C-alpha positions as CSV (number, residue, x, y, z in Angstrom):
1,M,2.5,11.5,18.0
2,Q,0.1,12.4,15.2
3,S,0.7,9.1,13.4
4,V,-0.5,7.2,16.5
5,R,-3.7,9.2,16.6
6,L,-4.3,8.6,12.9
7,L,-3.7,4.9,13.2
8,L,-5.8,4.4,16.4
9,T,-8.7,7.0,16.2
10,E,-12.0,5.2,17.0
11,I,-10.3,1.9,16.6
12,V,-11.6,0.0,19.7
13,D,-15.2,-1.3,19.6
14,Y,-16.0,-2.0,23.2
15,A,-17.1,-5.6,23.7
16,G,-17.3,-5.9,27.5
17,L,-20.1,-8.4,27.4
18,F,-17.9,-11.0,25.8
19,P,-15.0,-13.2,27.1
20,P,-12.7,-13.0,28.8
21,A,-14.2,-10.0,30.6
22,K,-17.8,-11.2,30.2
23,L,-19.3,-8.4,32.2
24,D,-23.0,-8.0,32.9
25,M,-25.0,-5.3,30.9
26,D,-25.0,-2.7,33.7
27,P,-21.2,-2.4,34.1
28,V,-20.8,-2.5,30.3
29,V,-23.1,0.5,29.7
30,R,-21.6,2.4,32.7
31,N,-18.1,1.8,31.3
32,Y,-19.0,2.9,27.8
33,G,-20.6,6.1,29.0
34,A,-17.6,6.8,31.1
35,Y,-15.2,6.1,28.3
36,L,-17.1,8.5,26.0
37,C,-16.6,11.3,28.5
38,S,-12.9,10.5,29.1
39,K,-9.8,12.2,27.6
40,D,-9.1,8.9,25.8
41,Q,-12.5,8.8,24.0
42,W,-10.7,9.5,20.7
43,M,-9.8,5.8,20.5
44,L,-13.3,4.6,21.2
45,G,-15.6,3.3,18.5
46,R,-19.0,1.5,18.9
47,V,-20.3,-0.6,21.8
48,I,-21.1,-4.2,20.8
49,I,-24.6,-5.4,21.8
50,P,-26.4,-8.6,20.7
51,V,-29.6,-7.7,19.0
52,A,-31.4,-10.2,21.3
53,R,-30.3,-8.1,24.3
54,L,-31.4,-4.7,23.1
55,D,-34.3,-4.6,25.6
56,E,-31.8,-5.3,28.4
57,F,-29.5,-2.6,27.0
58,E,-32.2,0.0,26.9
59,A,-33.2,-0.7,30.5
60,A,-29.6,-0.5,31.7
61,A,-28.7,2.6,29.7
62,A,-31.9,4.6,30.2
63,E,-30.4,7.1,32.6
64,L,-27.1,7.3,30.8
65,L,-27.9,7.9,27.2
66,P,-27.4,11.6,26.1
67,T,-30.6,13.6,25.8
68,N,-29.3,16.6,24.0
69,D,-26.8,17.6,21.3
70,D,-24.1,18.5,23.8
71,H,-23.0,14.9,24.2
72,E,-21.8,12.3,21.7
73,I,-24.5,9.9,20.4
74,W,-23.9,6.3,21.5
75,K,-23.1,4.2,18.4
76,I,-23.9,0.5,18.5
77,S,-22.9,-2.5,16.5
78,A,-25.6,-5.2,16.8
79,L,-24.5,-8.8,17.0
80,M,-26.8,-10.9,14.9
81,P,-27.4,-14.7,14.7
82,P,-25.5,-16.5,12.0
83,A,-26.4,-15.7,8.4
84,S,-28.0,-19.2,8.0
85,D,-30.7,-18.1,10.5
86,A,-34.1,-18.3,8.9
87,D,-35.7,-15.2,10.5
88,L,-33.3,-12.2,10.2
89,D,-36.1,-10.0,8.9
90,A,-37.7,-9.7,12.4
91,L,-34.3,-8.7,13.8
92,Y,-33.9,-6.0,11.2
93,K,-37.3,-4.7,12.2
94,R,-36.3,-4.6,15.8
95,I,-33.2,-2.6,14.9
96,A,-35.3,-0.1,12.9
97,E,-37.7,0.3,15.9
98,F,-34.7,0.9,18.2
99,N,-33.3,3.6,15.8
100,D,-36.6,5.3,15.4
101,K,-37.1,5.4,19.1
102,H,-33.7,6.7,19.9
103,E,-33.6,9.3,17.2
104,D,-35.7,11.3,19.6
105,P,-33.4,12.9,22.3
106,A,-36.1,12.5,24.9
107,N,-35.5,8.7,24.7
108,G,-31.7,9.0,24.8
109,C,-29.6,9.4,21.7
110,A,-28.3,6.1,20.3
111,L,-27.9,4.6,16.9
112,I,-27.3,1.1,15.6
113,D,-25.4,1.8,12.4
114,A,-23.7,-1.6,12.0
115,V,-24.4,-5.3,12.4
116,E,-22.1,-8.3,12.7
117,I,-23.0,-11.7,11.3
118,K,-21.2,-15.0,11.0
119,A,-21.3,-16.5,7.5
120,T,-19.7,-19.7,6.1
121,K,-21.4,-19.8,2.7
122,S,-21.6,-17.3,-0.2
123,E,-25.3,-17.9,-0.6
124,H,-26.0,-16.9,3.0
125,I,-24.0,-13.7,2.4
126,D,-26.0,-13.0,-0.7
127,R,-29.3,-13.5,1.1
128,V,-28.4,-11.1,4.0
129,M,-27.1,-8.5,1.6
130,N,-30.5,-8.6,-0.2
131,E,-32.4,-8.1,3.1
132,N,-30.1,-5.6,4.7
133,P,-31.7,-2.1,5.1
134,A,-29.9,0.8,3.6
135,G,-27.6,2.6,6.0
136,L,-26.5,-0.4,8.0
137,R,-22.9,-1.5,7.6
138,T,-22.6,-5.2,7.8
139,F,-19.5,-7.1,9.0
140,F,-19.5,-10.7,8.0
141,E,-17.4,-12.8,10.2
142,I,-15.9,-15.5,8.0
143,P,-13.5,-18.4,8.7
144,I,-9.9,-18.0,7.5
145,D,-8.4,-21.4,8.3
146,E,-9.0,-22.2,4.6
147,D,-8.7,-19.9,1.6
148,P,-11.2,-17.1,2.2
149,R,-11.1,-15.6,-1.2
150,G,-14.5,-17.0,-2.3
151,L,-16.3,-15.6,0.7
152,I,-14.5,-12.3,0.4
153,A,-15.4,-12.1,-3.3
154,A,-19.1,-12.4,-2.2
155,L,-18.7,-9.3,-0.1
156,A,-17.3,-7.2,-3.0
157,G,-19.3,-4.7,-5.0
158,A,-21.9,-3.9,-2.3
159,D,-24.1,-0.9,-2.5
160,D,-22.5,2.2,-0.9
161,E,-25.7,2.9,1.0
162,A,-25.4,-0.5,2.8
163,P,-21.6,-1.1,3.0
164,V,-20.4,-4.7,3.5
165,C,-17.2,-5.6,5.2
166,A,-15.3,-8.7,6.5
167,K,-14.7,-9.6,10.1
168,V,-11.9,-11.8,11.2
169,R,-11.4,-13.5,14.5
170,T,-7.8,-13.0,15.6
171,G,-7.8,-14.8,19.0
172,G,-9.7,-16.5,21.7
173,V,-9.4,-18.0,25.2
174,T,-7.8,-21.2,24.0
175,P,-4.8,-21.7,21.6
176,D,-6.9,-23.5,18.9
177,L,-8.9,-20.3,18.5
178,I,-5.9,-18.2,17.5
179,P,-5.3,-18.1,13.7
180,S,-1.7,-18.2,12.3
181,C,0.1,-15.2,11.0
182,A,0.0,-16.8,7.6
183,D,-3.8,-17.1,7.7
184,I,-4.2,-13.5,8.8
185,A,-1.8,-12.3,6.1
186,R,-3.7,-14.2,3.4
187,F,-7.0,-12.7,4.7
188,L,-5.7,-9.2,4.6
189,I,-4.2,-9.5,1.1
190,A,-7.5,-11.0,-0.2
191,C,-9.6,-8.2,1.4
192,N,-7.3,-5.6,-0.1
193,A,-7.4,-7.2,-3.6
194,A,-11.3,-7.2,-3.4
195,H,-11.5,-3.7,-2.0
196,V,-13.3,-5.0,1.1
197,G,-12.8,-3.3,4.4
198,F,-12.5,-5.4,7.6
199,K,-12.6,-5.3,11.4
200,A,-10.9,-7.8,13.7
201,T,-12.2,-9.2,16.9
202,A,-10.8,-11.2,19.9
203,G,-7.3,-11.4,21.2
204,L,-6.1,-7.9,20.3
205,H,-5.8,-6.4,23.8
206,H,-2.1,-5.7,23.5
207,P,-0.3,-3.6,20.9
208,V,2.5,-6.0,20.0
209,R,2.5,-9.8,19.5
210,H,3.5,-11.6,22.6
211,H,3.2,-15.0,24.4
212,D,0.2,-15.1,26.7
213,A,0.9,-17.3,29.7
214,Q,-2.8,-17.6,30.6
215,V,-3.9,-18.8,27.1
216,G,-0.6,-20.7,26.6
217,A,0.0,-19.4,23.1
218,P,1.3,-16.4,21.2
219,M,-1.3,-13.6,20.8
220,H,-1.5,-11.1,18.0
221,G,-0.9,-7.4,18.5
222,F,-3.1,-4.7,17.1
223,L,-0.2,-2.6,15.9
224,N,1.1,-5.7,14.0
225,V,-2.3,-6.3,12.4
226,F,-3.2,-2.7,11.5
227,L,0.3,-1.8,10.2
228,A,0.3,-4.9,8.2
229,A,-3.0,-3.9,6.7
230,A,-1.7,-0.4,5.9
231,G,1.5,-1.9,4.3
232,I,-0.6,-4.2,2.2
233,M,-3.0,-1.5,1.0
234,V,-0.6,1.4,0.3
235,D,2.8,-0.2,-0.1
236,D,2.0,-3.6,-1.8
237,L,3.5,-5.5,1.1
238,D,3.8,-9.1,-0.1
239,E,2.7,-12.1,1.9
240,H,6.1,-13.0,3.2
241,A,6.8,-9.5,4.5
242,A,3.2,-9.3,6.0
243,I,3.8,-12.5,7.9
244,Q,7.1,-11.1,9.2
245,L,5.4,-8.0,10.4
246,L,2.5,-10.0,12.0
247,E,5.1,-12.1,13.8
248,E,7.2,-9.2,15.1
249,R,7.6,-9.3,18.9
250,D,10.2,-6.5,19.3
251,E,8.3,-3.4,20.4
252,Y,11.3,-1.3,19.4
253,A,10.8,-2.4,15.8
254,F,7.8,0.0,15.7
255,R,8.5,3.7,15.4
256,F,6.0,6.6,15.5
257,T,6.5,10.3,14.8
258,D,4.3,13.3,13.9
259,C,4.5,12.4,10.2
260,C,4.8,8.7,9.9
261,A,4.6,5.2,11.4
262,A,7.4,2.7,10.6
263,W,8.3,-0.9,11.0
264,R,11.8,-1.8,10.1
265,D,12.1,-0.6,6.4
266,L,8.4,0.0,6.0
267,S,7.4,3.7,6.4
268,L,3.8,4.9,6.2
269,D,3.1,8.6,6.2
270,D,0.1,10.2,7.9
271,G,-2.0,10.4,4.7
272,Q,-1.5,6.7,4.1
273,L,-2.4,5.8,7.7
274,A,-5.6,7.9,7.4
275,L,-6.6,6.4,4.1
276,T,-6.1,2.9,5.5
277,R,-8.3,3.5,8.5
278,E,-11.0,5.2,6.4
279,R,-11.3,2.6,3.7
280,F,-9.7,-0.7,4.8
281,A,-8.7,-1.4,8.4
282,L,-11.7,-0.2,10.3
283,S,-11.7,-1.3,13.9
284,F,-11.1,-4.1,16.4
285,G,-13.4,-5.5,19.1
286,S,-12.0,-5.7,22.6
287,C,-13.6,-6.6,25.9
288,S,-11.3,-4.1,27.5
289,F,-10.9,-0.4,26.5
290,I,-8.4,0.3,29.3
291,E,-5.9,-2.5,28.7
292,P,-4.8,-1.4,25.1
293,I,-4.4,2.2,26.4
294,D,-2.3,1.2,29.4
295,D,-0.1,-0.9,27.2
296,L,0.5,1.9,24.8
297,K,1.4,4.2,27.7
298,E,3.8,1.6,29.0
299,L,5.5,1.5,25.6
300,E,5.6,5.3,25.6
301,I,3.8,5.5,22.3
302,F,0.5,6.9,23.6
303,P,0.0,10.5,22.3
304,N,-0.1,13.2,24.9
305,D,-2.9,15.8,24.7
């Protein structure tokens, strides 16, 4: 199923340190190293590490990081304090020190090429963008319970050497943390209009929207979110249709072949899927890498090697 591969390649940023898994650093680095060596590594993106815990990460990963070109470099997205924090400069220096050290294979090959920062005001976004070193992609996590267009506009027009993207929280461990389909549709449409890429985080362990008994609320599906993004970007899917797609709970409404992915009357060819993932719908964070894969296999839409 070529369309599944195009839609899901490097889509999962492994966030095992965070709820509900909330693992210690040692199992997180062991897991990430194992996933990189597995046959399913094509779905794996970065590992999410708070910048304040980089020392702990280095100690835990010292024997696991690759020391030659025969293995894939570990890519890291560093979680930063909120954009309102007064001393981000010291944290950027710590990231630069980390990257300089781990550029040498003798120290284990690893690279922080992205940072993630919460922001609620445009002026905070502007300040971080002015301080951000070239080469680091910044994901600004913004609230979407109110119209996010002002904050998204502040992300537009960034320098290509330091790309700026949005980050949206799509779930949580309690019902109040789960945004509505309407809020997510509005966010996706606003990002597309401003030509701002995005990643999602939290609550996207499962492919299709479903009711979660443990949380006690409907949870979003990653197929719903990423196909809605693709439909908005390449097929001008309107808000009403996007909400319908995000609300879809029938797994059989989604179809995948070697040349396209489809939901009801919406059909997206392989080129459109690849373009969406490259420029717009970039990844989602999950505290589990195995659970999304197991669900895809259960739905019989996981591509065979």
